[in-house]
C-alpha positions as CSV (number, residue, x, y, z in Angstrom):
1,X,0.1,0.0,0.0
2,X,1.0,3.6,-1.3
3,X,0.4,7.1,0.2
4,X,1.6,10.1,-1.2
5,X,1.5,13.6,0.8
6,X,0.9,16.8,-0.2
7,X,2.6,19.4,1.6
8,X,1.5,23.0,1.0
9,X,3.5,25.7,3.2
10,X,0.6,28.4,2.5
11,X,-0.9,30.1,5.4
12,X,-3.1,33.3,5.7
13,X,-0.8,34.0,9.4
14,X,1.7,32.2,10.9
15,X,0.3,30.6,13.7
16,X,2.7,31.6,16.9
17,X,2.8,27.9,17.8
18,X,3.3,25.9,14.7
19,X,6.4,24.1,13.9
20,X,5.9,22.7,10.6
21,X,6.7,24.9,7.7
22,X,4.8,27.7,6.4
23,X,4.6,30.7,4.8
24,X,2.2,33.5,3.6
25,X,3.1,34.7,0.4
26,X,0.1,34.0,-0.9
27,X,1.0,35.0,-4.3
28,X,3.6,32.5,-5.0
29,X,0.5,30.1,-4.9
30,X,0.4,29.3,-8.5
31,X,4.2,28.9,-8.7
32,X,4.4,26.0,-6.2
33,X,1.6,23.7,-7.6
34,X,3.1,24.8,-11.5
35,X,6.3,22.9,-9.6
36,X,4.6,20.3,-7.1
37,X,2.9,19.2,-11.1
38,X,6.3,18.9,-12.2
39,X,7.6,17.3,-9.1
40,X,5.5,14.6,-9.3
41,X,5.5,14.1,-13.0
42,X,9.1,13.4,-12.1
43,X,8.2,11.2,-10.0
44,X,6.2,8.8,-11.5
45,X,8.6,5.4,-11.3
46,X,8.9,5.8,-7.6
47,X,6.5,4.2,-5.9
48,X,5.2,1.0,-8.4
49,X,2.1,0.0,-6.4
50,X,-1.2,1.0,-6.5
51,X,-1.2,4.7,-4.8
52,X,-4.2,4.1,-1.5
53,X,-4.2,7.7,-0.1
54,X,-3.7,10.9,-1.3
55,X,-3.0,13.7,1.7
56,X,-2.9,17.0,1.4
57,X,-1.0,18.5,4.9
58,X,0.5,22.2,5.6
59,X,0.5,25.3,6.7
60,X,-3.6,26.0,5.2
61,X,-4.7,23.2,2.5
62,X,-7.5,24.5,2.7
63,X,-6.5,27.7,1.2
64,X,-6.0,26.5,-2.3
65,X,-9.1,26.1,-5.0
66,X,-10.7,24.1,-6.2
67,X,-9.5,24.0,-9.2
68,X,-6.0,24.2,-8.2
69,X,-6.7,20.9,-6.1
70,X,-8.2,19.4,-9.3
71,X,-5.7,20.2,-11.1
72,X,-2.8,18.6,-8.8
73,X,-5.2,15.1,-8.7
74,X,-5.3,15.1,-12.2
75,X,-1.7,15.1,-12.0
76,X,-1.6,12.3,-9.6
77,X,-3.8,10.4,-11.6
78,X,-2.5,10.8,-14.6
79,X,1.4,9.9,-13.2
80,X,0.3,7.3,-10.3
81,X,-1.3,4.0,-10.2
82,X,-4.7,5.8,-8.1
83,X,-7.1,2.9,-6.6
84,X,-10.4,3.5,-7.1
85,X,-11.0,3.4,-3.3
86,X,-8.4,5.7,-2.8
87,X,-8.9,8.3,0.6
């Protein structure tokens, strides 16, 4: 069983208690997503098993639009074997 973790490091503001890497430069989101898509496509041979889990963490993953999330999922499904029952 394999899983893919997608780190979305963007937040509207930095929480004083958070130890995770994050940034508040929201202007960089589209550039980050484009680089992320390239990285995912470049790593398509890293996972030969069927992907059972796709997890978005961060930062604040909900800062992305539904179109941005759909684009990331599309790159994943185009480059990896994703289970029809994946979470």
